[in-house]
N, C-alpha and C positions, 0 to 999 in steps of 0.2 A: 602496391602503398609499401614501405616503409614503416614497420612497426618502430616506435620512440622505445629506445633504453634507456627508462626512468630511471633518474635515482632512488636509493631505499629511502625508505618513509623516514619523515624526521632530521636529514642531512643538511646541518647548515651549511651556507657559504655565505662571506664575507667579502663583497665586489668592494675595492679601493682606485677610485679612477676621479680626477679633478674636472672631466668631461662629464659633466652632465648627461648627454645623450648617451654616451657608452653608458653611464652605470643604467641608464633605464632601458635600452635594450638587455644588456646582460641579465637584467632583476628578471624581466619578459623570458627570456629564453631559457634561463635555468630554473625558472617558476614552472615554466611548461614541463620540463622534467623531472617535478618533482622536488626541486630543494627550495629551500627553507631559506631567503635571501637578505641580507643585510648590505647597506651601502656606507661610505666616507669618503668624503670628495681630499681628504689630507690625512696626514703622515698623522698628525696626533690623534685625530677622532679614530683612525683606524687602530690606535693602537688600544685607544681605550676600551673600546669595540671589543677587539681582539682578545680581550683578559676577561671581559668580564661577559662576553656571549662565547666564549671556547667552539666558536665552529669548528667545521669539521673540513674544512678547506678555505685558504686565503687566494682568493683573485686580485695579482697587484701589479699596479705601473708602477712605472720606476720616475718617471717624470711629477712628482707632488710639489704643489706650490711650497710648503713652509721647511720642507727636509727631503733629501732626495730616499728612493724606496730601499738602497740599500740598507738603509740606518735602521729601517722599518725590519726589515729582514734579519738581523741582527739583535735588534730586541724582541722578536719572536722566540729564535735558536736559544736565546742565554735561558728559556723555561719552556718550549715547547716544541715538537717536532710535527707538529701540521702541518699537513703540503700543502707548496708554496708554490703556486703557478706564477711567471708574470707575462703581463702581456704590457709591451713598451713599444714605440714608433721607432727603437734604438736598434739598428740593423747590425753596430760593428760587432767582430766577435771577443772582442773585449769587455763589452757590458753586458755581453751573456755569461762570459769564463766570470765576469766580478759578480755576478749575481747567482749561480750555479756556483762557485765559491763559499759565498755567504751563508750559503744556506738553501736556495731556491731550490725545489727539486723539479721544475721545466720552464722553457722560453719560448712565449711566442710571440710574432712581431705581429704590430698592426700595420696595414687592416689581417683581419684571419677571419675563418671561414666558423660557424658557430660549432659545427659537426666535427671542425678537427679539436674545438677546446673542451667539447664533450666527451670525447674519445680520451685524450690526457685526462681530465679528472678523473673518468672512470679508471685508469691507468694507476694517477700515483692516488689514490683512494684504496685500491686491490696493496700496494706498496705501503700502507700502513698499517696491513699486518703481514709484514714480510714473509717470503720464502722462505723454510728452513733447509738448508741444503742434506735434505734425503727424501727419500722417495723420487716420483717423478713428476716434471713437468713437462707440459705441454704445451706446443703455439704453435697453432697452424699445424703444418705439414711435419714441425721439429719435434722429437720428445726427447728430455735428457734425462737418465737414472742417475741421481747423484749416487746410489746404495754401490753400483756396479762400475759406474763413470763411461756409462755406453748410451753413444749418440746415435737416434734410427732420423729418415728423412724418407717420411711416409714407410714407415716400418721396416727400413732396410738402413742397415750400420755403414756409419761413417767411422773413419777411423779419423781424429784430429790431434796432432802433434802434442804436447803435455802445454805449450803456452799459447796452441790453440782453445785447448778446453780451459786452459783460466781466463781468458779474456772472455771465451763464451759465457764462465760460470759467473764471472764479475760484471758483463751486463747482464744476465736472467737477474743475480741478486738487486740489480737495482732497476730491474722488469719494465721497461719506459722511460725512463729518466736518463736524460744526456749524462754520459759520464764523460768528463773533459778528458782531450790527450792529453793533458798532465796529469790524470790519476791515472792513467791506462799505463803510461810508462814508471810511474814512481812504482804503482802498485803490484805490476808483471815483472819490470826490469830491474825495479830501481836504480833507475837513471831520470837525467830531466831532457827537457828536449835541447838542452845547448849540447849533449852527447853527440858526438860526429857519428853518421846513419842512424841513430836512434827513428828518427823520424820514418826513415823510406824503409825500414826496418817494421815498423808500425804498417804500413802503408800495404805492405808485401802481406803483412800476416793476416789483414783484415779482407786482403782480396782473396787470402787462396782459403780462409775461412767462409767467407761469400760462397767459394768456388764447390762449397764440401756441404752448404744446409740451406741454398736457395735455390729454387727452380731454375732462374733466369739471372745467375748473377751479374747481368751488364744491368739490369733493370730491378735490383732488389728490393725488395717488401718487407723483410723482416729484419736484418741488420742495415740501418738507416745511416749515413752522415749527416751531423749537423755541421754545416760549413765551416772550417774555422775556428770549431767549439769540441768537438770530439764525435761521440758514435751513441746509440742507442738501437736497445733490441724491444720493437713494438709488442705491448703485452695484448694488444686489444684487436688480435687477429683469433 
């Protein structure tokens, strides 16, 4: 039997969705894992509840009846850094990028598995107290010592190029959060996606990095591609 990884006592979640059945399902699921849960069916109520309750995490649908969920993200981000996870039927990469660029921390499409949602919740809540770039970070078999710029897999040192190291550091800094391709290109190469050959260079660099840190680069379990959006480094391993 698998033991539940319960939330820290007193963590508050606000669920925003116009579908009553989904709200009920999420309330039951999150409550069973130790969260205190409030819900809202539209953007206006969501914003009121958010600033009165100050929840630890916001789970937000984009297709709300009174306004788009992107507007809710903008309202929240003007005053708070609370983790936001999007749950939406919208599958287009453009919708995911818009939500992430607006300030969402993660994006799941419906239908979803509650176990995956809970894993994403744990990841974004850990980021609420972000890692400092010093000391050592361990993720499954991967170990990164920021003080010495030392990367090891299963205790064996692996040699990364400066660019590979910078991408890994960026992904670790956002532990579990999707980092868009545009952001990687901007921060690592100071280029946009229209620069000739840069997209191919990114794919090759990610492939080389996987070859060095993944047990099976053909089936990566650590450095995950979010198709059409970007990459994330799992922090729940």
